[in-house]
C-alpha positions in Angstrom: 12.9 22.9 -15.0 11.8 26.4 -14.3 10.1 28.0 -11.4 6.8 27.9 -13.4 6.8 24.1 -13.4 7.5 24.0 -9.6 4.8 26.5 -8.9 2.3 24.6 -11.1 3.2 21.4 -9.3 2.7 23.0 -5.9 -0.8 23.9 -6.9 -1.8 20.3 -7.6 -4.5 18.7 -5.4 -3.5 15.6 -3.4 -5.2 13.3 -5.9 -3.6 15.0 -8.9 -0.2 14.8 -7.1 -0.6 11.1 -6.5 -1.6 10.5 -10.1 1.4 12.5 -11.4 3.8 10.8 -9.0 2.6 7.4 -10.2 3.2 8.5 -13.8 6.7 9.9 -13.0 7.7 6.8 -11.1 7.9 4.8 -14.4 10.8 6.9 -15.7 12.5 7.9 -12.4 16.1 6.9 -11.6 16.7 4.7 -8.6 17.0 7.5 -6.0 13.9 9.4 -7.2 11.9 6.1 -7.5 12.7 5.3 -3.8 11.5 8.8 -2.7 8.3 8.5 -4.8 7.5 5.1 -3.4 8.1 6.4 0.1 5.7 9.3 -0.6 3.1 7.0 -2.1 3.6 4.4 0.7 1.0 3.6 3.4 3.4 4.0 6.3 3.6 7.8 6.1 7.3 7.8 6.8 8.5 11.5 6.4 11.3 12.4 4.0 14.7 13.3 5.3 16.1 16.8 4.5 18.2 15.3 1.7 15.2 13.5 0.2 13.2 16.7 0.4 15.8 18.6 -1.6 15.8 15.9 -4.3 12.0 16.0 -4.4 11.9 19.8 -4.7 14.6 20.0 -7.3 14.0 17.0 -9.5 10.7 15.3 -8.8 8.2 18.1 -8.1 8.9 20.1 -11.3 8.4 16.9 -13.3 4.9 16.4 -12.0 3.5 18.8 -14.6 4.1 19.3 -18.4 3.1 22.0 -20.8 -0.3 21.3 -22.4 0.0 19.7 -25.8 -2.7 21.9 -27.4 -1.4 24.5 -29.8 -1.3 27.9 -28.1 -2.3 26.7 -24.7 0.0 28.0 -21.9 -1.5 25.9 -19.1 0.1 22.8 -17.5 -1.1 19.2 -17.6 -0.3 16.4 -15.2 2.7 14.3 -16.1 1.8 11.7 -18.6 -1.3 13.5 -19.8 -1.4 15.3 -23.2 -3.8 18.1 -22.4 -4.7 20.3 -19.4 -8.2 19.8 -18.0 -9.7 22.6 -20.1 -8.2 21.3 -23.4 -9.0 17.7 -22.6 -12.7 18.7 -22.7 -12.2 20.6 -26.0 -10.3 17.7 -27.6 -12.6 15.0 -26.2 -10.0 13.3 -24.0 
């Protein structure tokens, strides 16, 4: 993924990040899934340095996708077809 995906993911609100993490969890490999479950967990256990690197390199950029609307350059949450603006336009 490019830096644009990482930057867009860093701009997510906490609720958007949680929703995207839950979506990404379904297709994550074992290592990534464990990290995501730890982030979403109630115990608030912090990530190790190694886990942070995996999160930043693989998980975080996957939290956003290009909007599916023709010509739109914005990002949508992982698992969603349209960005917030296009979702209104296309009745989603």
